[in-house]
C-alpha positions as a printed Julia matrix, in Angstrom:
259×3 Matrix{Float64}:
  63.52  100.24   92.99
  64.47  103.53   94.62
  67.96  103.66   96.1
  68.46  104.78   99.7
  71.82  106.38  100.47
  71.52  105.39  104.13
  71.23  101.7   103.22
  74.24  101.98  100.88
  76.34  103.46  103.68
  75.0   100.99  106.24
  75.83   98.04  103.97
  79.48   99.13  103.61
  79.89   99.74  107.36
  78.2    96.49  108.4
  80.1    94.3   105.94
  83.49   95.94  106.56
  83.31   95.69  110.32
  82.1    92.1   110.12
  85.22   91.31  108.09
  87.47   93.25  110.46
  86.06   91.61  113.6
  86.51   88.17  112.06
  90.22   88.92  111.58
  91.17   90.21  115.02
  92.87   86.88  115.64
  94.52   85.07  112.71
  97.05   82.37  112.01
  99.23   84.64  109.86
  99.27   88.41  109.39
 101.14   89.63  106.32
 102.29   93.23  105.96
 102.76   94.27  102.35
 100.64   93.37   99.34
 103.35   93.01   96.7
 103.94   89.79   94.73
 105.73   87.9    97.51
 103.12   88.8   100.12
 100.24   87.87   97.84
 101.8    84.54   96.85
 102.51   83.75  100.5
  98.94   84.59  101.51
  97.5    82.45   98.71
  99.42   79.29   99.6
  98.65   79.67  103.31
  94.94   80.18  102.71
  94.83   77.22  100.31
  96.1    75.08  103.19
  93.15   76.19  105.28
  94.83   78.75  107.52
  93.31   82.1   108.47
  95.28   84.86  106.76
  94.96   88.64  106.82
  97.07   90.9   104.61
  97.56   94.6   105.35
  98.67   97.06  102.67
  99.41  100.69  103.49
  98.62  101.98   99.99
  95.33  102.23   98.13
  96.35   99.69   95.49
  97.55   96.15   96.12
 100.47   94.83   94.1
 103.63   96.67   95.13
 106.08   97.51   92.36
 104.97   94.84   89.91
 102.34   97.11   88.29
 105.04   99.26   86.69
 107.21   96.47   85.28
 110.6    98.02   84.55
 110.69  101.82   84.45
 106.94  101.96   83.7
 107.25   99.5    80.78
 104.56   97.14   82.03
 106.31   93.87   81.26
 108.15   91.69   83.77
 110.76   88.97   83.37
 110.91   85.64   85.16
 113.38   82.8    84.9
 112.53   79.11   84.43
 111.87   78.48   88.13
 109.7    81.57   88.51
 107.63   80.61   85.46
 106.35   77.61   87.43
 104.6    79.98   89.84
 103.06   81.94   86.97
 101.82   78.64   85.55
 100.23   77.68   88.87
  98.27   80.92   88.87
  97.32   80.64   85.19
  99.31   83.75   84.21
 100.42   83.79   80.57
 104.16   83.96   79.93
 106.15   84.0    76.72
 109.68   82.7    76.02
 112.16   85.41   75.1
 115.55   83.69   75.12
 116.59   80.42   76.74
 115.74   80.64   80.44
 113.99   84.02   80.15
 110.23   84.55   80.02
 108.14   87.71   79.92
 104.66   88.37   81.27
 102.32   91.32   81.22
 102.7    92.98   84.6
  99.04   94.03   84.76
  97.79   90.51   84.13
 100.33   89.1    86.57
  99.57   91.25   89.59
  95.81   91.47   89.05
  95.67   87.68   88.84
  97.72   87.27   92.02
  95.34   89.66   93.81
  92.25   87.87   92.56
  93.52   84.38   93.32
  94.57   85.41   96.83
  91.13   86.82   97.65
  89.32   83.84   96.12
  91.5    81.45   98.16
  90.17   83.05  101.35
  92.72   85.77  102.14
  91.25   88.89  103.74
  93.01   91.97  102.37
  92.83   95.33  104.14
  94.25   98.24  102.19
  95.01  101.76  103.47
  96.13  100.31  106.81
  99.69  100.59  108.15
 101.5    98.51  110.75
 102.89  101.03  113.2
 104.11   98.6   115.87
 104.24   94.96  116.94
 102.9    93.05  119.91
 105.71   91.22  121.75
 105.17   88.59  124.41
 108.02   86.66  126.04
 110.51   87.59  123.31
 108.18   86.62  120.48
 106.1    88.57  117.95
 102.43   87.77  118.59
 100.54   90.42  116.65
 100.36   93.79  114.92
  99.51   97.32  115.96
  97.52   98.96  113.16
  96.37  102.4   112.15
  94.93  104.1   109.09
  97.62  105.15  106.62
  95.91  108.54  106.39
  96.52  109.05  110.13
 100.2   108.3   109.61
 100.44  110.62  106.59
  98.69  113.49  108.38
 100.86  112.95  111.48
  97.78  112.87  113.68
  97.95  111.66  117.27
  95.35  108.89  117.03
  95.79  105.7   119.01
  95.9   102.43  117.03
  94.12   99.1   117.34
  95.63   95.6   117.41
  95.24   92.11  116.01
  96.65   88.86  117.33
  98.62   86.54  115.05
 100.56   83.31  115.49
 103.04   84.5   112.85
 103.76   87.8   111.11
 105.37   88.16  107.66
 107.26   91.29  106.61
 106.68   91.57  102.86
 107.18   95.34  102.71
 110.05   95.27  100.22
 113.13   97.48  100.32
 112.05   99.35  103.46
 111.68   96.26  105.7
 109.13   98.31  107.61
 108.1    95.69  110.17
 111.62   94.5   110.98
 112.74   98.13  111.23
 110.03   98.84  113.82
 111.01   95.76  115.82
 114.68   96.76  115.78
 114.06  100.42  116.63
 111.71   99.89  119.55
 113.15   96.83  121.27
 116.45   95.71  122.73
 116.58   92.54  120.65
 118.94   90.67  118.36
 117.75   89.58  114.94
 118.8    86.28  113.35
 121.23   88.14  111.09
 125.01   88.21  111.07
 125.11   91.53  112.91
 121.93   91.09  114.95
 120.53   94.14  113.13
 119.14   94.9   109.67
 122.2    94.55  107.44
 120.81   96.64  104.59
 120.25   96.34  100.87
 123.11   96.27   98.36
 123.1    97.62   94.8
 121.59   95.75   91.88
 122.94   92.33   90.86
 120.12   90.21   89.46
 121.88   86.83   89.49
 123.04   87.05   93.1
 119.85   88.7    94.31
 117.57   86.05   92.86
 119.56   83.26   94.54
 119.9    85.1    97.84
 116.2    85.9    98.03
 115.44   82.23   98.54
 118.22   81.74  101.09
 117.15   84.84  103.03
 113.46   83.95  103.11
 113.19   82.76  106.68
 112.47   83.64  110.29
 114.31   86.75  111.43
 112.98   86.82  115.02
 110.66   84.42  116.85
 107.27   84.72  115.18
 108.45   87.09  112.43
 109.41   86.01  108.9
 110.72   88.0   105.94
 110.15   87.37  102.25
 110.78   89.03   98.91
 112.98   92.1    98.83
 112.49   92.55  102.58
 114.46   89.34  103.04
 117.44   90.56  101.04
 117.4    93.99  102.67
 117.23   92.44  106.15
 120.04   89.95  105.63
 122.23   92.21  103.47
 121.98   91.1    99.88
 121.4    92.7    96.5
 118.34   94.08   94.73
 117.31   92.46   91.46
 115.26   94.97   89.47
 112.3    93.9    87.31
 112.92   90.15   87.31
 110.26   88.71   89.59
 110.92   84.99   89.84
 112.6    85.37   93.22
 109.67   87.37   94.58
 107.17   84.71   93.56
 109.26   81.78   94.77
 110.02   83.55   98.06
 106.31   83.9    98.76
 105.81   80.2    98.18
 108.78   79.31  100.38
 107.8    81.44  103.37
 104.3    79.98  103.24
 105.71   76.43  103.35
 107.99   77.31  106.3
 105.08   78.73  108.29
 102.82   75.81  107.43
 105.42   73.48  108.95
 105.39   75.52  112.18
 101.61   75.8   112.34
 101.24   72.03  112.0
 103.61   71.22  114.87
């Protein structure tokens, strides 16, 4: 069979825009495709909810690909291992309470399982603003990451969402936009982003779970974005908190969606 370049191009355009149009209104929009965002998206989709995940970079997976300092192994504690087990990711005991996993297997499996559960992932797209109605986040304002990088004046498009999750890590990109552009008070001690503290793995892993919650009506934070928003520590290349945070934020949103 002879190949026709026009048909190849047409197939990509038709299928992509079909997917995009089907996700203009979703139950949950997640910004950030790192481990916490992927885990969150997976558990929401498995419950039957419509989920779209937007990642500004070409690759999905956040910082997990590089393990610690480009040594592509990660560490999880006993609780975090349970999430790896649920996804079928191999882990190996190191010392009591410590397990290692291959970072490439871990993040590629999370990506695959999320997509197969029904999550629609859009890479190379950035959230440049939020839709606010009656003091509540109700959607995202999106543009191509290349437009942002080139500093081009190109107007964005929007999607509607019942809930938005900021899973953008240290930068808390979505919460930062909300704070910068609106006269609002976050559900933090100061009413603003408190900011990330230096590395303390023990405290950070515990605080990640406590800080995984709603930060403004309709907007939740998970993973490192949660600690940075509420003012706790970073944890380095131990990923149990990231995985568990994704599971927790999904369960919190499921409760709200079912009300």
